[in-house]
C-alpha positions as CSV (number, residue, x, y, z in Angstrom):
1,X,-4.2,116.6,82.4
2,X,-4.6,117.3,86.1
3,X,-1.9,114.5,87.6
4,X,0.7,116.1,89.9
5,X,3.4,114.6,87.4
6,X,1.9,116.9,84.6
7,X,2.6,120.1,86.5
8,X,6.3,119.4,87.7
9,X,8.7,121.5,85.9
10,X,11.1,119.6,83.7
11,X,14.5,119.0,85.0
12,X,16.9,120.1,82.5
13,X,20.7,118.9,82.0
14,X,21.7,122.5,81.9
15,X,23.7,122.4,85.1
16,X,25.5,119.3,83.9
17,X,26.5,120.8,80.9
18,X,27.8,123.9,82.6
19,X,30.1,121.9,84.9
20,X,31.1,119.6,82.2
21,X,32.0,122.5,79.9
22,X,33.9,124.2,82.8
23,X,36.1,121.0,83.5
24,X,36.8,120.5,79.9
25,X,37.8,124.1,79.8
26,X,40.1,124.0,82.6
27,X,41.6,120.6,82.4
28,X,42.1,120.4,78.6
29,X,45.1,122.3,78.4
30,X,47.2,119.7,80.9
31,X,45.7,116.8,78.8
32,X,46.9,117.8,75.7
33,X,50.0,119.9,76.4
34,X,52.0,117.6,73.8
35,X,49.0,118.4,71.5
36,X,48.3,121.6,71.3
37,X,45.8,121.8,68.2
38,X,43.5,119.1,69.9
39,X,44.1,121.3,73.5
40,X,42.4,124.1,71.8
41,X,39.9,122.4,70.2
42,X,39.0,120.8,73.5
43,X,39.3,124.0,75.3
44,X,36.8,125.5,72.6
45,X,34.4,122.8,72.9
46,X,34.4,123.2,76.6
47,X,33.4,127.1,76.0
48,X,30.6,125.8,73.5
49,X,29.3,123.0,75.7
50,X,29.2,125.7,78.9
51,X,27.4,128.1,77.0
52,X,24.7,125.6,75.8
53,X,24.3,124.6,79.1
54,X,23.8,128.1,80.5
55,X,21.4,128.8,77.6
56,X,19.4,125.9,78.8
57,X,19.5,126.7,82.5
58,X,18.9,130.2,82.4
59,X,18.0,132.0,79.3
60,X,15.6,129.4,77.9
61,X,13.9,129.3,81.3
62,X,13.2,133.2,81.3
63,X,12.3,133.2,77.8
64,X,9.2,130.8,78.6
65,X,8.4,132.1,81.9
66,X,7.4,135.6,80.5
């Protein structure tokens, strides 16, 4: 395929996942201050989502470019 759309780099949602994970990681303790179990789960979920976004944005790009 010689089309210009085929040669464009794909836009990933990695940056969005990093931002969403960071917001969830920071805001969760104040939202769930009366329910510490749910707050802890939300903090861990924010860390995991941010980690997945970091992998998609930076690590996977380096792996395929080499």
